[in-house]
C-alpha positions as CSV (number, residue, x, y, z in Angstrom):
1,M,37.0,-65.7,5.0
2,R,35.9,-62.3,6.1
3,A,33.4,-62.2,3.2
4,G,32.0,-65.5,4.2
5,A,31.6,-64.3,7.8
6,M,29.9,-61.2,6.6
7,S,27.5,-63.2,4.4
8,L,26.7,-65.6,7.3
9,S,26.1,-62.7,9.7
10,S,23.9,-60.9,7.3
11,D,21.8,-64.0,6.4
12,T,21.2,-64.9,10.1
13,P,19.0,-61.8,10.9
14,M,17.1,-62.4,7.7
15,A,16.4,-66.0,8.7
16,E,15.3,-64.9,12.1
17,R,13.0,-62.3,10.7
18,S,11.5,-64.8,8.3
19,A,10.9,-67.2,11.1
20,R,9.1,-64.5,13.0
21,I,7.0,-63.5,10.0
22,R,5.9,-67.0,9.0
23,P,3.9,-67.8,12.2
24,S,2.3,-64.4,12.0
25,V,1.1,-64.9,8.4
26,A,-0.1,-68.4,9.2
27,D,-1.9,-67.2,12.4
28,P,-5.6,-68.1,12.0
29,A,-6.6,-64.7,13.3
30,D,-4.6,-62.9,10.7
31,L,-5.8,-65.2,7.9
32,L,-9.4,-64.7,9.0
33,F,-8.9,-60.9,9.1
34,I,-7.3,-60.9,5.6
35,T,-10.2,-63.0,4.4
36,A,-12.7,-60.5,5.8
37,V,-10.9,-57.5,4.2
38,A,-10.9,-59.4,0.9
39,I,-14.6,-60.1,1.2
40,W,-15.2,-56.4,2.0
41,L,-13.1,-55.2,-0.9
42,I,-14.6,-57.5,-3.5
43,Q,-18.1,-56.3,-2.6
44,A,-17.1,-52.7,-2.3
45,V,-15.6,-52.7,-5.8
46,Y,-18.9,-54.0,-7.1
47,M,-21.0,-51.5,-5.0
48,I,-19.1,-48.5,-6.2
49,G,-20.3,-49.0,-9.7
50,H,-23.8,-50.5,-9.1
51,V,-25.4,-48.9,-6.1
52,D,-27.9,-46.4,-7.3
53,S,-27.7,-42.8,-6.1
54,W,-30.4,-41.0,-4.1
55,L,-31.3,-37.6,-2.8
56,D,-28.9,-37.5,0.2
57,E,-25.8,-38.6,-1.8
58,G,-26.5,-36.0,-4.5
59,L,-27.0,-33.4,-1.8
60,Y,-23.6,-34.1,-0.2
61,L,-21.8,-34.2,-3.6
62,I,-23.3,-31.0,-4.9
63,K,-23.3,-28.9,-1.7
64,S,-19.8,-30.0,-0.7
65,S,-18.4,-29.0,-4.1
66,E,-20.1,-25.6,-3.9
67,Y,-19.2,-24.9,-0.2
68,F,-15.5,-25.8,-0.7
69,S,-15.2,-23.7,-3.8
70,G,-16.8,-20.8,-2.0
71,R,-19.5,-20.3,-4.6
72,V,-22.2,-20.9,-2.0
73,R,-22.1,-20.0,1.7
74,P,-23.7,-22.5,4.0
75,Y,-26.2,-21.5,6.7
76,S,-27.2,-18.4,4.7
77,L,-30.4,-17.2,3.2
78,E,-29.2,-18.7,-0.1
79,D,-28.7,-22.1,1.4
80,A,-29.8,-22.9,5.0
81,T,-28.0,-26.3,4.7
82,G,-29.7,-28.1,7.7
83,Y,-26.8,-30.5,8.3
84,P,-23.5,-29.9,10.3
85,P,-20.6,-28.9,8.1
86,I,-17.5,-31.1,8.5
87,Y,-18.3,-33.8,6.0
88,F,-19.2,-31.3,3.3
89,Y,-15.7,-29.9,3.5
90,V,-14.0,-33.3,3.7
91,L,-15.9,-34.4,0.6
92,G,-15.5,-31.0,-1.1
93,A,-11.7,-31.2,-0.6
94,A,-11.6,-34.7,-2.1
95,Q,-13.5,-33.6,-5.1
96,W,-11.3,-30.5,-5.5
97,L,-8.2,-32.8,-5.5
98,F,-9.4,-35.8,-7.5
99,G,-12.3,-34.5,-9.6
100,H,-16.0,-34.0,-9.2
101,G,-18.5,-36.8,-9.2
102,H,-19.7,-40.0,-7.6
103,L,-16.5,-42.0,-8.1
104,T,-14.3,-39.6,-5.9
105,G,-16.8,-39.6,-3.1
106,R,-17.4,-43.4,-3.2
107,L,-13.7,-44.2,-3.3
108,L,-13.1,-41.9,-0.3
109,S,-15.8,-43.8,1.6
110,V,-14.3,-47.2,0.7
111,L,-10.9,-46.0,1.9
112,L,-12.4,-44.8,5.2
113,S,-14.3,-48.1,5.6
114,L,-11.1,-50.1,5.3
115,C,-9.7,-48.1,8.1
116,T,-12.9,-48.9,10.0
117,L,-12.2,-52.6,9.7
118,V,-8.8,-52.1,11.3
119,L,-10.3,-50.2,14.2
120,L,-13.1,-52.7,14.6
121,R,-10.5,-55.5,15.0
122,K,-8.6,-53.5,17.6
123,S,-11.8,-52.6,19.4
124,A,-13.1,-56.2,19.4
125,D,-9.7,-57.5,20.6
126,R,-9.8,-55.0,23.5
127,C,-13.3,-56.1,24.4
128,L,-13.0,-59.8,24.1
129,G,-9.3,-60.4,24.8
130,S,-8.9,-62.7,21.8
131,R,-7.4,-61.9,18.4
132,L,-9.3,-64.7,16.8
133,A,-12.6,-63.4,18.2
134,A,-11.7,-59.9,16.9
135,A,-11.1,-61.3,13.4
136,F,-14.5,-63.1,13.7
137,A,-16.1,-59.7,14.5
138,V,-14.6,-58.2,11.3
139,L,-15.7,-61.2,9.2
140,I,-19.3,-61.1,10.5
141,Y,-19.4,-57.3,9.8
142,A,-18.1,-57.9,6.3
143,A,-20.7,-60.5,5.6
144,N,-23.5,-57.9,5.2
145,P,-23.9,-56.6,1.6
146,M,-26.3,-53.8,2.8
147,V,-23.6,-52.5,5.1
148,I,-21.0,-52.4,2.3
149,A,-23.5,-50.8,0.0
150,Y,-24.0,-47.8,2.3
151,M,-20.3,-47.6,3.2
152,S,-19.4,-47.4,-0.5
153,T,-21.4,-44.3,-1.2
154,A,-20.5,-40.6,-1.0
155,T,-22.2,-40.2,2.3
156,P,-20.9,-39.8,5.9
157,Y,-21.6,-43.4,7.1
158,A,-17.9,-44.5,6.7
159,I,-16.4,-41.4,8.4
160,I,-18.8,-41.5,11.3
161,T,-18.2,-45.2,11.9
162,L,-14.4,-44.5,11.8
163,L,-14.6,-41.7,14.3
164,T,-17.0,-43.6,16.6
165,L,-14.6,-46.5,16.8
166,A,-11.7,-44.2,17.3
167,S,-13.6,-42.5,20.2
168,F,-14.2,-45.9,21.7
169,L,-10.5,-46.8,21.6
170,V,-9.5,-43.5,23.1
171,V,-12.0,-43.6,26.0
172,T,-11.0,-47.2,26.9
173,E,-7.3,-46.7,26.6
174,T,-5.7,-47.8,29.9
175,K,-2.0,-47.2,29.1
176,P,-0.6,-44.0,30.6
177,L,-1.3,-41.1,28.3
178,H,-0.6,-37.5,28.9
179,P,-3.8,-36.0,30.4
180,L,-3.7,-33.1,28.0
181,L,-3.3,-35.4,25.0
182,Q,-6.2,-37.6,26.0
183,S,-8.4,-34.6,26.8
184,A,-7.6,-33.0,23.4
185,S,-8.2,-36.3,21.5
186,L,-11.6,-36.9,23.2
187,G,-12.6,-33.3,22.8
188,V,-11.8,-33.1,19.1
189,L,-13.4,-36.5,18.4
190,A,-16.6,-35.4,20.3
191,A,-16.8,-32.1,18.4
192,A,-16.2,-33.9,15.1
193,L,-19.0,-36.4,15.7
194,V,-21.5,-33.6,16.5
195,L,-20.3,-31.5,13.5
196,I,-20.9,-34.4,11.1
197,R,-24.1,-35.8,12.4
198,L,-26.1,-34.1,15.2
199,N,-27.8,-37.4,16.3
200,L,-24.5,-38.6,17.5
201,A,-24.6,-36.2,20.4
202,A,-26.3,-39.1,22.2
203,T,-22.9,-41.0,22.1
204,L,-21.1,-38.4,24.2
205,P,-22.6,-39.1,27.7
206,M,-22.3,-42.9,27.0
207,F,-18.6,-42.6,26.1
208,A,-18.1,-40.4,29.1
209,A,-19.6,-43.0,31.4
210,L,-17.5,-45.7,29.6
211,H,-14.3,-43.7,30.3
212,L,-15.2,-43.6,34.0
213,L,-15.9,-47.4,33.9
214,A,-12.6,-48.1,32.2
215,S,-10.5,-45.9,34.5
216,G,-11.1,-48.2,37.5
217,H,-9.8,-46.6,40.6
218,G,-8.4,-43.5,38.8
219,Q,-11.7,-41.8,38.5
220,K,-10.4,-38.4,39.7
221,R,-8.0,-38.3,36.8
222,A,-10.8,-39.6,34.5
223,L,-13.1,-36.8,35.6
224,A,-10.3,-34.2,35.0
225,T,-9.8,-35.7,31.5
226,L,-13.5,-35.5,30.7
227,G,-13.6,-31.9,32.0
228,G,-10.7,-31.0,29.7
229,A,-12.4,-32.8,26.8
230,A,-15.6,-30.9,27.4
231,L,-13.6,-27.6,27.2
232,V,-11.9,-28.7,24.0
233,A,-15.1,-29.8,22.4
234,G,-16.9,-26.6,23.5
235,A,-14.0,-24.5,22.0
236,C,-14.2,-26.4,18.7
237,L,-18.0,-25.9,18.5
238,G,-17.6,-22.3,19.5
239,V,-15.1,-21.6,16.7
240,S,-17.3,-23.4,14.2
241,I,-20.3,-21.2,15.2
242,M,-18.1,-18.1,14.9
243,I,-17.1,-19.2,11.3
244,F,-20.5,-20.3,10.1
245,G,-22.7,-17.9,12.1
246,H,-26.2,-18.1,13.6
247,G,-27.5,-20.7,11.1
248,L,-25.1,-23.3,12.4
249,F,-26.0,-22.5,16.0
250,E,-29.7,-23.0,15.2
251,T,-28.8,-26.3,13.5
252,L,-26.8,-27.6,16.5
253,T,-29.5,-26.7,19.0
254,F,-32.1,-28.8,17.2
255,L,-32.0,-31.7,19.6
256,P,-35.0,-33.4,21.2
257,G,-35.3,-32.1,24.8
258,L,-32.8,-29.3,24.3
259,T,-34.9,-27.7,21.6
260,Q,-38.0,-27.7,23.8
261,I,-36.1,-26.0,26.7
262,L,-34.6,-23.4,24.4
263,W,-38.1,-22.6,22.9
264,R,-39.5,-22.1,26.3
265,F,-36.9,-19.9,27.8
266,T,-35.1,-18.2,24.9
267,D,-35.4,-17.1,21.3
268,V,-33.0,-19.7,20.0
269,G,-34.6,-22.1,17.6
270,T,-37.9,-20.2,17.3
271,E,-37.7,-20.2,13.5
272,M,-37.8,-24.0,13.5
273,H,-40.5,-24.0,16.1
274,D,-42.6,-21.8,13.8
275,V,-41.9,-24.1,10.9
276,L,-43.2,-27.1,12.9
277,T,-46.2,-25.3,14.5
278,L,-47.3,-22.9,11.7
279,T,-46.8,-24.9,8.5
280,R,-47.7,-28.3,7.2
281,S,-46.5,-30.9,4.7
282,P,-48.0,-34.2,3.6
283,N,-44.6,-35.7,4.7
284,D,-45.4,-34.9,8.3
285,L,-45.9,-38.1,10.2
286,Q,-47.5,-39.1,13.5
287,F,-46.0,-41.6,15.9
288,S,-47.4,-45.1,15.5
289,W,-46.3,-48.3,17.3
290,P,-47.4,-50.6,14.4
291,V,-45.0,-48.5,12.1
292,V,-42.3,-48.9,14.7
293,R,-42.7,-52.7,14.7
294,E,-42.8,-52.9,10.9
295,V,-39.7,-50.7,10.5
296,A,-37.8,-52.7,13.1
297,N,-38.6,-56.0,11.3
298,R,-38.5,-55.0,7.6
299,Y,-35.9,-52.3,7.5
300,F,-33.5,-53.6,10.3
301,L,-33.8,-57.3,11.3
302,Q,-34.4,-58.6,7.8
303,L,-31.5,-56.5,6.3
304,Y,-28.6,-57.4,8.6
305,P,-29.3,-61.0,9.7
306,A,-25.7,-62.2,9.4
307,L,-24.8,-59.6,12.0
308,L,-28.0,-59.4,14.2
309,L,-28.8,-63.1,14.6
310,P,-25.6,-63.9,16.5
311,A,-25.5,-60.4,18.1
312,I,-28.7,-61.0,20.0
313,P,-27.6,-64.1,22.0
314,G,-24.1,-62.6,22.2
315,G,-25.5,-59.4,23.7
316,V,-27.3,-61.4,26.3
317,L,-24.0,-63.3,27.1
318,S,-22.1,-60.0,27.4
319,L,-24.6,-58.6,29.9
320,M,-24.7,-61.8,31.9
321,H,-20.9,-61.7,32.3
322,F,-20.7,-57.9,32.4
323,R,-18.1,-57.9,35.3
324,R,-15.8,-60.2,33.4
325,I,-16.2,-58.6,30.0
326,P,-17.5,-55.1,30.7
327,L,-16.4,-53.6,27.4
328,A,-18.4,-56.1,25.4
329,G,-21.4,-55.4,27.6
330,F,-21.0,-51.7,26.9
331,C,-21.0,-52.4,23.1
332,T,-24.3,-54.3,23.5
333,L,-25.8,-51.4,25.5
334,Y,-24.5,-48.8,23.1
335,F,-25.9,-50.7,20.2
336,V,-29.3,-51.1,21.8
337,V,-29.5,-47.4,22.9
338,M,-28.5,-46.1,19.5
339,T,-30.9,-48.4,17.7
340,L,-33.8,-47.1,19.9
341,V,-32.7,-43.4,19.5
342,H,-32.7,-43.7,15.7
343,L,-35.7,-46.0,15.5
344,L,-37.9,-43.7,17.5
345,G,-36.4,-40.5,16.4
346,S,-36.9,-41.2,12.7
347,Q,-40.6,-41.8,13.2
348,S,-41.4,-38.1,12.7
349,Y,-39.8,-37.7,9.2
350,C,-38.5,-41.0,7.7
351,P,-39.2,-44.3,9.5
352,P,-37.5,-46.5,6.9
353,C,-34.3,-44.4,7.2
354,L,-33.3,-46.7,10.1
355,M,-31.9,-49.1,7.4
356,A,-29.3,-46.4,6.6
357,Y,-28.8,-44.9,10.1
358,A,-28.0,-48.4,11.5
359,N,-24.7,-48.1,9.8
360,Y,-23.5,-45.6,12.4
361,F,-23.5,-48.2,15.1
362,L,-23.6,-51.7,13.5
363,P,-19.9,-52.3,14.1
364,F,-20.7,-52.4,17.9
365,A,-23.1,-55.3,17.2
366,A,-20.3,-57.3,15.6
367,I,-18.5,-57.6,18.9
368,P,-21.3,-59.4,20.8
369,A,-21.9,-61.4,17.6
370,A,-18.3,-62.6,17.6
371,L,-18.6,-63.4,21.3
372,C,-21.6,-65.7,20.5
373,L,-19.9,-67.5,17.7
374,V,-16.7,-68.0,19.7
375,T,-18.6,-69.3,22.7
376,V,-20.5,-71.8,20.5
377,G,-17.4,-72.7,18.6
378,A,-15.6,-73.6,21.8
379,R,-18.1,-76.4,22.5
380,I,-17.9,-78.1,19.1
381,P,-15.0,-79.7,17.1
382,V,-12.7,-77.1,15.5
383,F,-13.3,-78.2,11.9
384,A,-17.0,-78.5,12.3
385,G,-17.2,-75.2,14.0
386,R,-15.3,-73.4,11.3
387,T,-17.3,-75.1,8.5
388,G,-20.6,-74.3,10.2
389,L,-19.5,-70.6,10.6
390,I,-18.6,-70.3,7.0
391,L,-21.8,-71.9,5.8
392,F,-23.8,-69.6,8.1
393,L,-22.1,-66.5,6.8
394,L,-22.6,-67.6,3.2
395,A,-26.3,-68.5,3.8
396,A,-26.9,-65.1,5.5
397,D,-25.1,-63.3,2.7
398,Y,-27.4,-65.0,0.1
399,Y,-30.4,-64.3,2.2
400,V,-29.6,-60.6,2.4
401,A,-28.7,-60.3,-1.2
402,S,-32.0,-61.9,-2.3
403,K,-34.2,-59.5,-0.2
404,S,-36.2,-57.1,-2.2
405,R,-35.0,-54.2,0.0
406,L,-31.5,-54.4,-1.4
407,G,-33.1,-53.7,-4.7
408,M,-33.8,-50.1,-3.4
409,L,-30.0,-49.6,-3.7
410,I,-29.2,-51.9,-6.6
411,P,-32.1,-51.8,-9.1
412,D,-30.2,-53.7,-11.7
413,W,-27.5,-56.2,-10.8
414,W,-25.7,-56.2,-14.2
415,T,-25.6,-52.5,-15.2
416,N,-24.2,-49.4,-13.7
417,S,-27.2,-47.1,-12.9
418,L,-24.9,-44.1,-12.7
419,V,-24.0,-44.4,-16.3
420,N,-27.5,-43.3,-17.2
421,V,-27.1,-40.1,-15.1
422,Q,-23.8,-39.4,-16.8
423,A,-25.2,-39.9,-20.2
424,L,-28.1,-37.6,-19.3
425,A,-25.6,-35.0,-18.3
426,Q,-23.9,-35.2,-21.6
427,S,-27.2,-34.8,-23.5
428,L,-28.1,-31.8,-21.4
429,K,-24.8,-29.9,-21.9
430,P,-25.7,-28.4,-25.3
431,L,-29.1,-27.3,-24.0
432,L,-28.1,-25.6,-20.7
433,P,-26.7,-22.1,-20.7
434,D,-24.2,-20.8,-18.3
435,G,-25.5,-19.3,-15.1
436,R,-27.9,-20.3,-12.4
437,I,-30.2,-23.3,-13.2
438,L,-33.4,-23.9,-11.2
439,V,-34.2,-27.6,-11.2
440,L,-37.8,-28.8,-10.6
441,S,-37.9,-32.5,-10.0
442,D,-39.0,-35.1,-7.5
443,K,-36.2,-37.5,-8.6
444,Y,-32.4,-37.3,-8.0
445,Q,-31.4,-37.9,-11.6
446,P,-32.3,-34.5,-13.1
447,V,-30.5,-32.6,-10.2
448,Q,-27.4,-34.7,-10.4
449,A,-27.4,-34.6,-14.3
450,V,-27.4,-30.8,-14.3
451,W,-24.6,-30.7,-11.8
452,L,-22.5,-33.3,-13.7
453,A,-23.1,-31.2,-16.9
454,G,-21.0,-28.5,-15.1
455,R,-23.8,-26.0,-14.4
456,F,-24.5,-24.1,-11.2
457,I,-27.8,-25.3,-9.5
458,E,-29.8,-22.9,-7.4
459,P,-28.9,-24.3,-4.0
460,Y,-32.5,-24.5,-2.7
461,S,-33.5,-26.7,-5.6
462,V,-31.0,-29.5,-4.8
463,S,-33.5,-30.9,-2.3
464,L,-36.5,-28.9,-3.3
465,F,-39.5,-31.2,-3.0
466,P,-39.0,-32.6,0.5
467,N,-38.6,-29.0,1.7
468,L,-41.9,-27.8,0.3
469,R,-44.4,-26.7,3.1
470,E,-47.4,-24.5,3.2
471,P,-48.6,-22.2,6.1
472,L,-51.6,-23.6,8.0
473,V,-55.0,-22.7,6.7
474,G,-56.7,-20.0,8.7
475,L,-53.7,-18.0,9.9
476,D,-54.1,-14.2,10.0
477,A,-51.8,-12.1,7.8
478,E,-49.2,-11.4,10.5
479,T,-48.9,-15.0,11.6
480,K,-48.7,-16.2,7.9
481,A,-45.9,-13.7,7.3
482,K,-44.1,-15.0,10.4
483,A,-44.5,-18.6,9.1
484,R,-43.2,-17.7,5.6
485,H,-40.2,-15.9,7.2
486,A,-39.4,-19.0,9.2
487,L,-39.7,-21.2,6.1
488,Q,-37.2,-18.9,4.3
489,M,-34.7,-18.8,7.2
490,R,-34.7,-22.6,7.6
491,G,-34.4,-23.4,3.9
492,F,-38.0,-24.4,3.1
493,R,-40.3,-23.1,0.3
494,D,-44.0,-22.5,-0.1
495,A,-46.0,-21.8,-3.2
496,T,-45.4,-18.0,-2.9
497,A,-41.7,-18.4,-2.5
498,L,-41.5,-20.8,-5.5
499,I,-43.4,-18.3,-7.7
500,D,-41.0,-15.6,-6.5
501,D,-38.1,-17.9,-7.5
502,L,-39.5,-18.3,-11.0
503,N,-39.9,-14.5,-11.3
504,R,-36.4,-13.6,-10.4
505,P,-33.5,-13.7,-12.9
506,T,-32.5,-17.3,-13.7
507,A,-30.5,-18.6,-16.7
508,A,-32.8,-21.6,-17.2
509,V,-35.2,-24.0,-15.6
510,A,-34.6,-27.8,-15.9
511,L,-37.9,-29.6,-15.5
512,Q,-38.6,-33.3,-15.0
513,E,-41.3,-34.0,-17.6
514,T,-43.1,-36.9,-16.1
515,P,-45.3,-36.6,-14.1
516,P,-46.5,-33.1,-15.1
517,L,-45.2,-30.3,-12.8
518,S,-48.7,-29.5,-11.4
519,D,-49.2,-33.1,-10.4
520,M,-45.8,-33.3,-8.7
521,L,-46.4,-30.1,-6.8
522,A,-50.1,-30.8,-5.9
523,L,-49.0,-33.4,-3.3
524,Y,-47.0,-30.8,-1.4
525,L,-48.8,-27.5,-2.1
526,G,-52.3,-28.4,-3.1
527,K,-53.8,-28.3,-6.6
528,P,-54.6,-24.6,-6.9
529,N,-51.1,-23.5,-5.7
530,A,-49.5,-26.2,-8.0
531,E,-51.4,-24.9,-11.0
532,Q,-50.4,-21.3,-10.2
533,V,-46.7,-22.3,-10.1
534,E,-46.9,-24.1,-13.4
535,N,-48.7,-21.2,-15.0
536,T,-45.9,-18.9,-13.8
537,L,-43.4,-21.2,-15.4
538,R,-45.2,-21.1,-18.8
539,E,-45.7,-17.3,-18.7
540,R,-42.0,-16.6,-17.9
541,Y,-40.2,-19.3,-19.8
542,S,-40.2,-21.1,-23.1
543,K,-39.3,-24.7,-23.7
544,I,-36.2,-25.0,-25.9
545,G,-35.6,-28.8,-25.9
546,H,-35.3,-31.9,-23.8
547,A,-33.0,-34.8,-23.1
548,S,-33.9,-38.4,-22.2
549,E,-32.0,-41.3,-20.7
550,G,-32.8,-44.3,-18.6
551,G,-36.5,-43.5,-18.5
552,V,-36.0,-40.0,-17.3
553,T,-36.8,-37.0,-19.5
554,I,-35.7,-33.4,-18.6
555,S,-36.9,-30.4,-20.5
556,V,-35.0,-27.1,-20.5
557,W,-36.8,-23.8,-20.3
558,M,-35.3,-20.4,-21.1
559,P,-36.6,-16.9,-20.0
560,K,-38.8,-15.3,-22.6
C-alpha cells in the first residue's frame, strides 16, 4: 500500500510537469523560433564549407594565431596591426585550443551567432511586448543567406552583433539591478565594442541616450550609472593602452572628428595625418553621391530584401507610435544612423564594404520588420497570413540566393573553395624552408596557403598590396623622409621599403606567378618602381619550384 502511494505521489509531479511542458512546446512562438534556428543552422552548416575566404578573414586568422602565441607583437614596428585587439585574442585562443585554420574560426562564429538569435528574440520581445512578434523577428533575420554567410566566417561580425544586442538588453533593463553591477556591465560592454571595432564608438552615445529614455523618472540614478560605466570603460581602455602601447592609442584615436581635433592641437595621430597628406595610393577615393546611391542599392537593398522590405514600413510605424513602443522606435533610429555612418564612412576606402558592415546592425532592422508583419497579419485571416508570410520569406530567400553579389562569397555552389587552398598548402610544404617567408601576392590564396603549410609569414606581407603607398611627387628630401617614417610606423610600405625587405635576411619569398610581379606592383607603385622591385627579387633570389591548385600558381624563391 505504501509502495502504491509512493508510486502515485511520484507520478503526479511528473504528470504536472508534462502538462506544463506540452503547451510550451506547442506554443506557436516557440515553434516559430525553433524553425528559425533550424533554418539558420542548415544554412550555416552549408556556409562553413562553401563561403570563399578573402583578405580580412585571412588577416584575422593569421594575425590572431601569431599574436596569441607571442611570435608577433601587435602595434609594433614589425606589425602595426591597424585594428583593435580583442577579437584577435578571442580567435587566437580558439585556434590554440581547437586547431589552426578556417574551420575553428567559422565554428566559433556559428556558435556566437546562435547566441545572437537568443538575444535577438529577447530584445524583440522587450521592444514589441509579444513573444510571437519576437519569434517573427528571428525568422526574418534567419531568412537572409547573405547574413548567415558573413556570420559563418572567421571574422568579428558574430561577436560584435552579440555584444551589441547584449548592450541593448542591459541599457533597457528596468528590473532593479545593483548600480555597481549595471555600471560595470555597461562599461565592460562599451570597452569591448570599441576594442573590437572602432566604428562602434558611434553606438555609445546612442545607448547612453536610450538608457536615460528607459529609466523614466529615475534619471538621476541613470546618470550615475552612466557615469560609473564611463569610468569602467575608460579604465578598460587605459589598461589596454598600457598593455599594447602607443600604437593602440594611435589606432583608437583614429575617429572622424576626434582625429581632426587631435591633429590640430596635439601630436597624437600625426603619423596617420602624414600618411594621408604626404602619400598617395590608387585606392584613395573621392566622395561621390552617385557612388553612394549605387552602393545603397546594389550592396545593401538588393542583398537583404527579406529583412529590409518589411523593415522600412515597420520603421515608419515604430516612429509614428514612438510613445507607445519607444524601444522599437529606437531600433529603427539606431539602424538608420548606423547605416548612414557606415555608408558614408566607407566612401573613402571601400564603398562596397557596406554589404559586410551592415551585419553589425541588421538585427535591429528585424524588430521593425517583425512589427510590420505582425501589424499586417492582424488584419487578415490567421491561416492566410501565415501562408503569405512563409511564401514571402521563401521568395525573398530565392531572390537573394540568385543575386550575382552572393557569388562574391560563394563562387561555386557545389564545391568547397577552401579545399583548393588546403591542397595548395600541402603542395607548398616540401618547397618552403623553415623561417620567415615573405609573400608577394594580390590574392588571399597564396598568403593563406603558406600559413596553412605551417610557415611563419612576414607580418607586413599578410595584407601587403592594399597597404602599398608612395610619397607624393615633388616632396623635398626632409618631407619625403617624414612621409616614409609615417608609412613605416602605421604599417604601410613604399617601393624603397619593399626593396629593403627583399634585401634583408629572409628564408624564402613566395610569389604569385600570374600576373607578373611588376604588373601587380605597377598599379600601386608605378611602373619604374615596380620594375626595380622585381629586379631586386631576381638579383637576390633564385626560383626553386612552384605549386598550382585551383587556378593559382605560387613560385618559391630562395636566397642566392
